[in-house]
C-alpha positions as a Markdown table, in Angstrom:
| # | Residue | x | y | z |
|---|---|---|---|---|
| 1 | Unk | 0.0 | 0.0 | 0.0 |
| 2 | Unk | 2.9 | 2.4 | 0.7 |
| 3 | Unk | 4.2 | 1.9 | -2.8 |
| 4 | Unk | 0.7 | 2.4 | -4.2 |
| 5 | Unk | 0.2 | 5.6 | -2.3 |
| 6 | Unk | 1.0 | 8.9 | -4.1 |
| 7 | Unk | 0.4 | 11.5 | -1.5 |
| 8 | Unk | -2.0 | 12.9 | 1.2 |
| 9 | Unk | -4.2 | 15.9 | 0.8 |
| 10 | Unk | -6.5 | 17.9 | 3.1 |
| 11 | Unk | -9.8 | 19.5 | 2.0 |
| 12 | Unk | -11.9 | 22.0 | 3.9 |
| 13 | Unk | -15.7 | 21.8 | 4.5 |
| 14 | Unk | -17.5 | 22.2 | 1.2 |
| 15 | Unk | -14.6 | 21.4 | -1.1 |
| 16 | Unk | -15.0 | 18.7 | -3.7 |
| 17 | Unk | -13.0 | 15.6 | -3.8 |
| 18 | Unk | -14.1 | 15.4 | -7.5 |
| 19 | Unk | -17.1 | 16.7 | -9.5 |
| 20 | Unk | -19.7 | 15.0 | -11.6 |
| 21 | Unk | -18.4 | 14.5 | -15.1 |
| 22 | Unk | -14.8 | 15.1 | -14.1 |
| 23 | Unk | -12.0 | 13.0 | -15.5 |
| 24 | Unk | -9.5 | 11.9 | -12.8 |
| 25 | Unk | -6.7 | 9.5 | -12.6 |
| 26 | Unk | -6.8 | 9.3 | -8.8 |
| 27 | Unk | -8.5 | 7.1 | -6.1 |
| 28 | Unk | -8.8 | 8.0 | -2.5 |
| 29 | Unk | -9.1 | 6.5 | 1.0 |
| 30 | Unk | -10.5 | 8.7 | 3.7 |
| 31 | Unk | -8.0 | 8.9 | 6.6 |
| 32 | Unk | -10.1 | 11.3 | 8.7 |
| 33 | Unk | -13.4 | 13.2 | 8.3 |
| 34 | Unk | -16.8 | 12.8 | 6.6 |
| 35 | Unk | -17.9 | 13.3 | 3.0 |
| 36 | Unk | -21.0 | 12.6 | 0.9 |
| 37 | Unk | -21.6 | 11.3 | -2.6 |
| 38 | Unk | -24.2 | 13.0 | -4.7 |
| 39 | Unk | -25.8 | 13.4 | -8.1 |
| 40 | Unk | -27.4 | 16.6 | -9.3 |
| 41 | Unk | -30.0 | 18.0 | -11.8 |
| 42 | Unk | -29.2 | 20.8 | -14.2 |
| 43 | Unk | -31.4 | 23.2 | -12.1 |
| 44 | Unk | -29.4 | 22.5 | -9.0 |
| 45 | Unk | -31.5 | 19.9 | -7.3 |
| 46 | Unk | -29.3 | 17.4 | -5.6 |
| 47 | Unk | -29.7 | 13.8 | -4.5 |
| 48 | Unk | -27.2 | 12.6 | -1.8 |
| 49 | Unk | -26.7 | 8.9 | -2.4 |
| 50 | Unk | -24.4 | 8.0 | 0.5 |
| 51 | Unk | -22.1 | 9.2 | 3.2 |
| 52 | Unk | -18.4 | 8.2 | 3.7 |
| 53 | Unk | -16.0 | 8.4 | 6.5 |
| 54 | Unk | -12.6 | 7.2 | 7.6 |
| 55 | Unk | -11.6 | 3.9 | 6.0 |
| 56 | Unk | -13.9 | 4.3 | 3.1 |
| 57 | Unk | -12.7 | 4.1 | -0.5 |
| 58 | Unk | -13.6 | 6.8 | -3.0 |
| 59 | Unk | -13.5 | 6.7 | -6.8 |
| 60 | Unk | -14.0 | 3.0 | -7.4 |
| 61 | Unk | -16.9 | 3.7 | -9.8 |
| 62 | Unk | -14.6 | 6.2 | -11.6 |
| 63 | Unk | -12.2 | 3.3 | -12.4 |
| 64 | Unk | -15.0 | 1.8 | -14.6 |
| 65 | Unk | -15.7 | 5.0 | -16.7 |
| 66 | Unk | -13.8 | 7.8 | -18.3 |
| 67 | Unk | -15.8 | 10.5 | -16.3 |
| 68 | Unk | -17.1 | 10.4 | -12.8 |
| 69 | Unk | -20.8 | 9.6 | -12.6 |
| 70 | Unk | -21.2 | 11.5 | -9.4 |
| 71 | Unk | -19.5 | 14.1 | -7.2 |
| 72 | Unk | -18.1 | 13.8 | -3.7 |
| 73 | Unk | -18.0 | 16.8 | -1.2 |
| 74 | Unk | -16.3 | 17.2 | 2.2 |
| 75 | Unk | -18.7 | 17.5 | 5.1 |
| 76 | Unk | -15.9 | 18.1 | 7.5 |
| 77 | Unk | -12.2 | 18.8 | 7.2 |
| 78 | Unk | -11.2 | 15.8 | 5.1 |
| 79 | Unk | -7.8 | 14.1 | 5.0 |
| 80 | Unk | -7.3 | 11.8 | 2.1 |
| 81 | Unk | -4.7 | 9.3 | 1.0 |
| 82 | Unk | -4.3 | 9.5 | -2.8 |
| 83 | Unk | -3.6 | 6.6 | -5.2 |
| 84 | Unk | -3.1 | 6.2 | -8.9 |
| 85 | Unk | -6.1 | 4.6 | -10.6 |
| 86 | Unk | -4.0 | 3.0 | -13.4 |
| 87 | Unk | -2.1 | 1.0 | -10.8 |
| 88 | Unk | -5.2 | -0.7 | -9.3 |
| 89 | Unk | -5.1 | -3.9 | -11.4 |
| 90 | Unk | -1.4 | -4.6 | -10.6 |
| 91 | Unk | -2.2 | -4.0 | -6.9 |
| 92 | Unk | -5.0 | -6.5 | -7.0 |
| 93 | Unk | -2.6 | -9.1 | -8.6 |
| 94 | Unk | -0.1 | -8.6 | -5.8 |
| 95 | Unk | -2.7 | -8.3 | -3.0 |
| 96 | Unk | -5.8 | -10.4 | -3.8 |
| 97 | Unk | -7.1 | -9.9 | -0.2 |
| 98 | Unk | -7.3 | -6.2 | -0.9 |
| 99 | Unk | -9.4 | -6.9 | -4.0 |
| 100 | Unk | -11.8 | -8.9 | -1.8 |
| 101 | Unk | -12.0 | -6.0 | 0.7 |
| 102 | Unk | -12.9 | -3.6 | -2.0 |
| 103 | Unk | -15.5 | -6.0 | -3.4 |
| 104 | Unk | -17.0 | -6.1 | 0.2 |
| 105 | Unk | -17.2 | -2.3 | 0.3 |
| 106 | Unk | -18.7 | -2.1 | -3.1 |
| 107 | Unk | -21.3 | -4.7 | -2.2 |
| 108 | Unk | -22.1 | -2.8 | 1.0 |
| 109 | Unk | -22.5 | 0.4 | -1.0 |
| 110 | Unk | -25.0 | -1.4 | -3.3 |
| 111 | Unk | -27.0 | -2.5 | -0.3 |
| 112 | Unk | -27.3 | 1.0 | 1.0 |
| 113 | Unk | -28.4 | 2.2 | -2.5 |
| 114 | Unk | -31.2 | -0.5 | -2.3 |
| 115 | Unk | -32.3 | 0.8 | 1.0 |
| 116 | Unk | -32.0 | 4.4 | -0.2 |
| 117 | Unk | -34.3 | 3.6 | -3.2 |
| 118 | Unk | -36.8 | 2.0 | -0.8 |
| 119 | Unk | -36.7 | 5.1 | 1.4 |
| 120 | Unk | -37.2 | 7.5 | -1.4 |
| 121 | Unk | -39.9 | 5.4 | -3.0 |
| 122 | Unk | -41.9 | 3.7 | -0.3 |
| 123 | Unk | -41.0 | 4.6 | 3.3 |
| 124 | Unk | -43.0 | 7.1 | 5.2 |
| 125 | Unk | -41.3 | 10.3 | 6.5 |
| 126 | Unk | -40.9 | 8.8 | 9.9 |
| 127 | Unk | -39.5 | 5.5 | 8.5 |
| 128 | Unk | -37.1 | 7.5 | 6.2 |
| 129 | Unk | -35.6 | 9.6 | 9.0 |
| 130 | Unk | -35.5 | 6.7 | 11.5 |
| 131 | Unk | -33.7 | 4.5 | 9.0 |
| 132 | Unk | -31.1 | 7.1 | 8.1 |
| 133 | Unk | -30.3 | 7.9 | 11.7 |
| 134 | Unk | -30.1 | 4.1 | 12.5 |
| 135 | Unk | -27.9 | 3.5 | 9.5 |
| 136 | Unk | -25.5 | 6.4 | 10.2 |
| 137 | Unk | -25.2 | 5.3 | 13.9 |
| 138 | Unk | -24.6 | 1.7 | 12.9 |
| 139 | Unk | -21.9 | 2.5 | 10.4 |
| 140 | Unk | -20.2 | 4.8 | 12.8 |
| 141 | Unk | -20.3 | 2.1 | 15.5 |
| 142 | Unk | -18.6 | -0.3 | 13.2 |
| 143 | Unk | -15.7 | 2.2 | 12.7 |
| 144 | Unk | -15.4 | 3.1 | 16.4 |
| 145 | Unk | -16.7 | 6.6 | 15.9 |
| 146 | Unk | -19.4 | 6.5 | 18.6 |
| 147 | Unk | -18.9 | 6.9 | 22.4 |
| 148 | Unk | -21.6 | 5.7 | 24.8 |
| 149 | Unk | -24.2 | 5.6 | 22.0 |
| 150 | Unk | -23.3 | 9.2 | 21.1 |
| 151 | Unk | -22.3 | 10.4 | 17.6 |
| 152 | Unk | -21.4 | 13.7 | 16.2 |
| 153 | Unk | -23.4 | 14.2 | 12.9 |
| 154 | Unk | -21.6 | 16.6 | 10.6 |
| 155 | Unk | -24.6 | 16.9 | 8.3 |
| 156 | Unk | -27.5 | 19.3 | 8.7 |
| 157 | Unk | -31.3 | 18.9 | 8.1 |
| 158 | Unk | -30.9 | 20.0 | 4.4 |
| 159 | Unk | -28.5 | 17.1 | 3.9 |
| 160 | Unk | -31.2 | 14.8 | 5.3 |
| 161 | Unk | -33.8 | 16.3 | 3.0 |
| 162 | Unk | -31.4 | 15.8 | 0.0 |
| 163 | Unk | -30.8 | 12.2 | 1.0 |
| 164 | Unk | -34.4 | 11.2 | 1.7 |
| 165 | Unk | -36.3 | 13.2 | -1.0 |
| 166 | Unk | -38.5 | 15.1 | 1.4 |
| 167 | Unk | -38.8 | 18.7 | 2.2 |
| 168 | Unk | -36.9 | 20.5 | 5.0 |
| 169 | Unk | -40.2 | 21.1 | 6.8 |
| 170 | Unk | -40.9 | 17.3 | 6.9 |
| 171 | Unk | -37.4 | 16.6 | 8.1 |
| 172 | Unk | -37.8 | 19.0 | 11.0 |
| 173 | Unk | -41.3 | 17.8 | 12.0 |
| 174 | Unk | -40.2 | 14.2 | 11.9 |
| 175 | Unk | -37.2 | 14.8 | 14.0 |
| 176 | Unk | -39.4 | 16.5 | 16.6 |
| 177 | Unk | -41.6 | 13.4 | 16.7 |
| 178 | Unk | -38.7 | 11.1 | 17.1 |
| 179 | Unk | -37.4 | 13.2 | 20.0 |
| 180 | Unk | -40.8 | 12.9 | 21.6 |
| 181 | Unk | -40.7 | 9.1 | 21.2 |
| 182 | Unk | -37.8 | 9.0 | 23.7 |
| 183 | Unk | -35.7 | 6.7 | 21.5 |
| 184 | Unk | -33.1 | 9.4 | 20.7 |
| 185 | Unk | -31.9 | 12.9 | 21.5 |
| 186 | Unk | -30.6 | 15.2 | 18.8 |
| 187 | Unk | -29.2 | 18.4 | 20.1 |
| 188 | Unk | -27.5 | 20.5 | 17.5 |
| 189 | Unk | -25.5 | 17.9 | 15.6 |
| 190 | Unk | -25.0 | 15.5 | 18.6 |
| 191 | Unk | -27.1 | 12.3 | 18.2 |
| 192 | Unk | -27.6 | 10.1 | 21.3 |
| 193 | Unk | -29.5 | 6.8 | 20.7 |
| 194 | Unk | -31.4 | 5.8 | 23.8 |
| 195 | Unk | -33.3 | 2.8 | 22.3 |
| 196 | Unk | -31.8 | 1.5 | 19.1 |
| 197 | Unk | -34.3 | -1.4 | 18.9 |
| 198 | Unk | -37.2 | 1.0 | 19.1 |
| 199 | Unk | -35.6 | 3.2 | 16.4 |
| 200 | Unk | -35.3 | 0.2 | 14.1 |
| 201 | Unk | -38.9 | -0.6 | 14.7 |
| 202 | Unk | -39.9 | 2.9 | 13.8 |
| 203 | Unk | -37.8 | 2.5 | 10.6 |
| 204 | Unk | -39.6 | -0.8 | 9.8 |
| 205 | Unk | -36.3 | -2.8 | 9.7 |
| 206 | Unk | -34.8 | -5.8 | 11.5 |
| 207 | Unk | -31.8 | -4.6 | 13.5 |
| 208 | Unk | -28.6 | -6.4 | 12.9 |
| 209 | Unk | -25.3 | -6.6 | 14.8 |
| 210 | Unk | -22.6 | -4.4 | 13.4 |
| 211 | Unk | -20.5 | -6.1 | 10.8 |
| 212 | Unk | -16.7 | -6.3 | 10.6 |
| 213 | Unk | -16.0 | -4.0 | 7.8 |
| 214 | Unk | -12.6 | -3.9 | 6.1 |
| 215 | Unk | -10.5 | -0.7 | 6.5 |
| 216 | Unk | -8.7 | 0.3 | 3.4 |
């Protein structure tokens, strides 16, 4: 991995790792911070398709096309490890276990896209918001980013709206109802889950134990 690595870079909040339609010869691993992946419409409407944090791999889809099919933006100060895309096949030949790890991460990404499509298309507002909070907390727990069921969420309510396909007003109302249920507390951007089983029930999903995810 050291020989595969090109450099490290740091981005500020709001800066792009890469833009939609951009041609890039780089791949990235997040060393520190949060980012989100999105697609946008010509009039500026945006759909956030997933969130990424330390240990996640960015740009894998770009290795299959000439131009990036989506953009990635920093939610926090973001520190990235940079790799050359052209050297990925030779790395897989030398490190087949790494290829398996990347396949695991790609499969996990597809699973979230399935759930995201279900949320946008069929879940109620309460189920949408409950699932997103449950998902973000579960992923952070896998990476050791939570403390005593507490997680700092760098995204705001507009990010939630752009992820779930509902208005900012609906996001705000739904969060108020979830607070009243007693299963969570969301103060500013600090999320505390008091009853994760209940939150999963509100989302209409079966809770699962955190998985052992590979760290790239």
